Structures are given as C-alpha cells and as structure tokens.
C-alpha positions in Angstrom: 0.0 0.0 0.0 1.4 3.4 -0.9 1.6 6.3 1.5 -1.5 8.0 0.1 -3.6 5.0 0.6 -2.2 4.4 4.1 -3.2 7.9 5.1 -6.7 7.5 3.7 -7.1 4.2 5.6 -5.8 5.8 8.8 -8.2 8.7 8.5 -11.2 6.3 8.0 -10.1 4.2 11.0 -9.6 7.3 13.2 -12.1 10.0 12.1 -11.6 13.5 13.7 -13.4 14.1 16.9 -16.8 15.8 16.5 -18.0 17.9 19.4 -18.9 21.2 21.1 -16.4 23.8 22.1 -16.4 26.9 24.3 -14.4 30.1 24.1 -14.3 32.0 27.3 -13.3 35.7 27.8 -11.7 35.7 31.2 -11.8 39.5 31.5 -15.6 39.8 31.3 -16.9 36.2 31.6 -18.6 36.1 28.2 -18.6 32.8 26.3 -19.1 31.5 22.8 -20.4 28.0 22.1 -19.7 26.3 18.8 -19.6 22.9 17.2 -17.5 21.1 14.6 -17.4 17.7 12.9 -13.7 18.2 13.5 -13.9 20.1 16.7 -10.2 20.6 17.3 -9.8 21.9 13.7 -12.8 24.2 14.2 -11.2 25.6 17.4 -7.9 26.1 15.6 -9.6 27.9 12.7 -11.5 30.2 15.0 -8.4 31.1 16.9 -6.6 31.8 13.7 -9.4 34.0 12.4 -9.4 36.0 15.7 -5.6 36.5 15.5 -6.0 37.7 11.9 -8.9 40.0 12.7 -11.2 38.1 10.3 -13.8 36.4 12.6 -17.4 36.7 11.4 -18.4 37.2 15.1 -17.8 40.9 15.4 -18.5 41.1 19.1 -16.0 38.3 19.9 -13.5 39.9 17.5 -13.8 43.3 19.1 -13.3 41.9 22.6 -10.4 39.8 21.3 -8.8 43.1 20.1 -9.6 44.9 23.4 -8.5 42.2 25.9 -5.9 40.2 23.9 -5.2 36.5 23.5 -4.1 36.0 27.1 -7.7 36.7 28.3 -9.3 33.9 26.2 -9.5 30.2 26.8 -10.5 27.6 24.2 -11.8 24.2 25.3 -13.7 21.2 24.0 -16.6 20.7 26.4 -18.4 17.7 24.9 -17.7 15.1 22.2 -19.9 13.1 19.9 -19.1 9.4 20.1 -18.8 7.8 16.7 -21.7 5.6 15.7 -21.6 2.5 13.6 -25.2 3.1 12.7 -25.3 4.1 9.0 -28.7 5.7 9.5 -27.2 8.1 12.0 -26.4 11.6 10.7 -23.5 13.1 12.8 -24.4 16.6 11.7 -28.0 16.2 13.1 -26.7 14.8 16.3 -24.1 17.6 16.6 -26.9 20.2 16.1 -28.9 18.6 18.9 -25.9 18.5 21.2 -25.1 22.2 20.5 -28.8 23.1 21.2 -28.5 21.4 24.6 -25.4 23.3 25.5 -26.8 26.6 24.3 -29.9 26.0 26.4 -27.8 25.1 29.4 -25.3 28.0 29.2 -27.4 30.7 27.4 -24.4 32.6 26.0 -26.5 35.5 24.7 -26.3 39.3 25.3 -24.3 40.2 28.3 -23.4 36.5 28.9 -22.0 35.6 25.6 -21.3 36.0 21.9 -23.9 33.6 20.4 -26.9 35.0 18.6 -30.2 34.2 20.5 -32.4 31.6 18.8 -35.3 32.9 16.8 
C-alpha cells in the first residue's frame, strides 16, 4: 500500500473528533459556544481568524482586540461518540448536542457571543 492509501485508511479508521467547544473571555466572563465535525480543527480555525482579525463574530472579534489573546481560553466541552449506525447523521446529532449546551449556558447578550435563537 502506498503512503497516500495508508493515510486514507488511517483517516477512515480514526475520524476526527466531533463535538462542542467553548471560548471564554476571562476578562468579562462572556462565552461563545460552537460545534464542529472536526472540533479541534474548528477551534484552531476560530483562533486563527481571531488572530488575523477576520472572525465573522464581530462582538467576539472586538473583545479579542480589546482584551488580547491572554484573556481567552479555548476548550472542548463535549464530544460526539462515533456511531456504527449508518442511519445516524452526525451533523444532526451535533446540532442537537449544540442546542443542549446553548440552552444550558445561554451565551447571549451580556453572557456571551452567540446569537439568540429565533
């Protein structure tokens, strides 16, 4: 097996971790809740966007600029266990898991950077 096929096989055997993450502003206590089918990759992407000043979440970006990287923490708070059920849609399960965390932590307005549900 060539290297390319080995990497594909390894990826299929060990898919990236899907889950829920939280970004916390230690200066004011505000939080942001997000999700990703590759949650670590999503966290890395968000941190990179914030560092570059290109995050779509303008409130989070403004606080990042005001308080600096040292006042933010990034953590995975829940993970979606892989399922062998072919009928299972991980995106749907991830949406439900995110809704549970949003309901629990209510990161809206003065408490966070998420947009309230409509």
